[in-house]
C-alpha positions in Angstrom: 6.7 7.9 31.1 8.1 7.4 27.6 10.4 4.3 27.3 13.9 4.9 26.1 16.2 3.3 23.7 19.9 3.9 24.6 21.3 4.2 21.1 25.0 4.5 22.3 26.6 2.5 25.0 29.7 0.5 25.5 30.5 -2.7 27.4 34.1 -3.9 27.3 36.8 -6.2 28.6 39.9 -4.2 29.4 42.2 -7.0 28.1 40.8 -6.4 24.6 41.2 -2.6 24.5 44.7 -1.3 23.6 43.8 2.2 24.9 43.1 0.7 28.5 46.4 -1.0 28.6 49.8 0.2 29.5 50.4 3.9 30.7 47.3 6.1 30.7 47.4 8.1 27.4 45.5 11.4 27.2 41.9 11.0 26.1 39.4 13.4 24.8 37.2 13.0 27.9 40.1 13.6 30.4 41.6 11.3 33.0 39.8 7.9 33.1 41.3 5.8 35.9 37.8 4.8 37.2 37.0 3.1 33.9 40.3 1.4 33.3 38.7 -1.9 34.0 36.0 -4.4 32.7 32.6 -2.8 32.2 30.4 -5.9 31.9 26.8 -6.1 30.8 25.7 -6.8 34.4 27.1 -3.4 35.6 25.5 -1.6 32.6 22.1 -3.1 33.5 22.6 -2.1 37.1 23.4 1.4 36.0 20.3 1.8 34.0 17.9 0.2 36.5 14.8 2.4 37.0 15.7 4.8 34.1 12.9 3.6 31.8 15.4 2.2 29.2 14.0 -0.8 27.4 16.5 -1.5 24.7 20.1 -0.6 23.8 22.5 -0.3 21.0 26.2 -1.2 21.5 28.8 1.0 19.8 32.4 -0.3 19.0 35.1 0.4 21.6 38.3 0.4 19.6 39.6 -3.1 19.9 42.7 -3.8 17.9 41.8 -3.4 14.2 42.6 -7.0 13.6 39.8 -8.0 16.1 36.9 -6.2 14.3 35.1 -9.5 13.8 36.0 -10.8 17.2 34.5 -7.8 18.9 31.1 -8.1 17.2 31.1 -11.9 17.9 31.8 -11.3 21.6 29.0 -8.7 21.9 26.7 -11.1 20.1 27.5 -13.7 22.6 26.8 -11.3 25.5 23.4 -10.5 23.9 22.6 -14.2 23.4 23.2 -14.8 27.1 21.6 -11.7 28.6 19.2 -10.5 26.0 21.1 -7.1 26.0 22.2 -5.3 23.9 19.6 -5.4 21.1 21.8 -4.1 18.2 25.5 -3.8 17.5 27.5 -1.1 15.6 30.8 -2.7 15.0 34.2 -1.4 13.6 35.6 -1.9 10.1 38.5 -0.3 8.4 37.0 1.2 5.4 40.5 2.1 4.1 41.3 -1.6 3.9 40.9 -3.1 0.4 40.1 -6.4 2.1 37.4 -5.0 4.3 34.6 -6.8 2.4 35.7 -10.1 4.1 35.4 -8.4 7.6 32.0 -7.1 6.8 30.8 -10.5 5.6 32.0 -12.2 8.7 30.4 -9.6 10.9 27.1 -10.1 9.0 27.0 -13.6 10.5 26.0 -12.0 13.8 22.2 -11.3 13.6 22.4 -8.1 15.7 24.9 -6.3 13.5 23.3 -3.0 12.3 26.1 -0.7 11.4 29.7 0.4 11.4 31.5 3.2 13.2 35.0 4.2 11.9 35.9 7.3 13.9 36.9 10.1 11.5 37.2 13.1 13.9 40.3 15.2 13.5 41.1 18.3 15.4 43.9 20.9 15.5 44.1 20.2 19.2 46.0 16.9 19.4 44.1 16.0 22.6 40.9 15.8 20.5 42.4 14.1 17.5 41.6 10.5 16.5 41.9 10.2 12.8 45.3 10.5 11.1 44.0 13.3 8.8 40.9 15.4 8.6 39.7 14.2 5.2 39.8 10.4 5.3 36.2 10.3 4.2 37.4 11.7 0.8 39.8 8.9 0.3 39.0 6.7 -2.8 39.3 3.5 -0.8 36.9 4.8 1.9 34.4 5.9 -0.7 34.5 2.6 -2.5 34.3 0.5 0.7 31.4 2.4 2.4 29.2 1.1 -0.4 29.3 -2.3 1.2 27.1 -0.9 3.9 24.3 -0.1 1.6 24.2 -3.7 0.4 23.9 -4.9 4.0 21.3 -2.3 4.8 23.7 -1.0 7.6 24.1 2.5 8.9 27.4 4.5 9.4 28.0 6.2 12.7 29.6 9.5 11.6 31.9 11.1 14.1 33.4 14.5 13.0 34.1 18.0 14.2 32.6 21.2 12.9 35.5 21.7 10.5 34.7 18.4 8.8 31.1 18.8 8.4 31.1 20.1 4.8 32.9 17.0 3.7 30.6 14.8 5.9 27.5 16.3 4.2 29.0 15.6 0.7 29.7 12.0 1.8 26.1 11.6 2.8 24.8 13.3 -0.3 26.9 10.8 -2.5 25.4 7.9 -0.5 21.8 8.6 -0.1 20.9 4.9 0.5 23.0 4.7 3.7 21.8 6.3 6.9 24.5 8.3 8.6 24.2 8.7 12.4 26.0 11.9 13.6 27.8 11.2 16.8 27.4 13.4 19.9 25.4 16.1 18.1 28.3 17.1 16.0 31.0 17.2 18.8 30.6 20.9 20.0 33.8 21.6 21.6 34.3 25.4 21.1 31.6 27.0 23.3 32.7 30.6 22.4 30.1 32.6 20.4 32.1 32.1 17.2 32.5 28.4 17.9 28.8 27.9 18.5 27.9 29.8 15.3 30.2 27.7 13.2 28.9 24.4 14.7 25.3 25.7 14.0 26.2 26.4 10.5 27.7 23.0 10.0 24.7 21.3 11.6 22.4 23.1 9.2 24.5 21.8 6.3 24.4 18.2 7.6 20.7 18.5 8.3 20.1 19.3 4.6 20.9 15.8 3.8 17.9 13.7 4.7 19.8 10.5 5.3 21.7 12.0 8.3 20.2 11.7 11.8 21.8 13.2 14.9 22.5 11.3 18.2 22.1 13.3 21.4 25.0 11.7 23.3 28.4 12.4 24.8 27.4 16.0 25.7 29.7 15.9 28.7 32.7 15.0 26.6 34.3 18.4 26.5 33.0 20.0 29.8 33.6 16.8 31.8 30.3 17.1 33.7 26.6 16.5 33.3 25.3 20.1 32.9 21.5 20.1 32.4 21.6 23.6 30.9 24.3 22.6 28.4 22.3 19.4 27.5 19.2 21.4 27.0 20.9 24.0 24.8 22.6 21.5 22.5 19.6 19.2 22.4 17.0 21.8 21.6 19.3 23.5 19.0 19.8 20.1 17.4 16.2 19.2 17.4 15.3 22.5 15.8 17.8 21.8 13.1 17.1 18.2 12.3 13.6 17.7 13.6 12.6 15.2 16.3 12.2 12.4 13.9 15.9 12.7 13.0 17.2 12.8 16.6 18.0 10.0 19.0 19.3 9.5 22.6 22.5 7.8 23.6 24.1 7.5 27.0 27.8 7.1 26.0 28.1 4.9 29.1 30.5 4.2 30.8 32.4 7.3 29.5 29.8 9.6 31.1 30.0 7.6 34.3 33.3 9.5 34.9 31.2 12.4 36.1 27.5 11.4 36.5 25.1 8.6 37.2 23.0 7.0 34.5 19.8 8.1 36.2 21.0 11.8 36.4 22.0 11.7 32.8 18.7 10.4 31.6 16.9 13.0 33.9 18.9 15.8 32.2 17.9 14.6 28.8 14.3 14.2 29.7 14.2 17.6 31.2 16.0 19.1 28.1 13.1 18.0 25.8 10.3 18.3 28.2 8.9 21.4 26.5 8.5 19.5 23.2 5.3 17.7 22.1 5.0 14.2 23.4 5.3 12.7 19.9 8.6 14.6 19.5 9.8 13.3 22.9 8.9 9.8 21.9 10.8 10.0 18.7 13.9 11.3 20.4 13.9 8.8 23.2 12.7 5.8 21.3 11.2 5.9 17.9 14.1 7.2 15.8 16.5 4.6 17.3 14.1 1.8 16.7 13.7 2.8 13.0 17.5 3.4 12.4 18.7 0.3 14.1 15.7 -1.9 13.2 14.8 -2.7 16.8 
């Protein structure tokens, strides 16, 4: 069985996450009472037991912006104690003229590999995260993302279909940075027209060789682990980007709202079972190892 690298999971302490405190605000993945609590590394390791996962990459969880360094340092401490995770994608506000100091301090943590600043904006307020759809065109953002090239870090790119043209241009203008497209482009409109627009945007993104696509979060908009949906999105994404530019991510514990870790992995393994063994290895392990230097 091909070993897996989970290129997108979260561990967290509820006390550090503004969105898990106070009244339950609407979230893109629906009601989330079961995960309004600590999700420690011990639980994550118990969840993945027997799945074949051998390494993992932590993705930022929206601590308070002022705690961007604290978050990375805390995860590094968890890794020092437990041996997991094996790489960290932290948060940095690339609209902040003083972000260089944040990045330099994060760089003191040896597992730091990249930054995720969520840029996704949607006409549906329930799906909206960024303040405007075009933050990636802001001059401050464009200047500050250059710091990642100097560190050799990636940028986890989270956008909707309507933002893909701008995202492709961002990657084209920063060819020395690897962009990791989150959740296979966030397909939320499953109508024929919506799928066609997503596919067109994905082809545009795939035209930039420094973009890879993460097969993660595929239950986000349907609130279930649907093997047929996973297979459809996965195979279309692989056909567009190539297996060597695709990687698996669990998005746990978000997906724990509707499935188990084992069932999620099984759905992804089944989705790509028709591909050559070398392609399966790239998707489940090789691409993530290369991108995050594992």
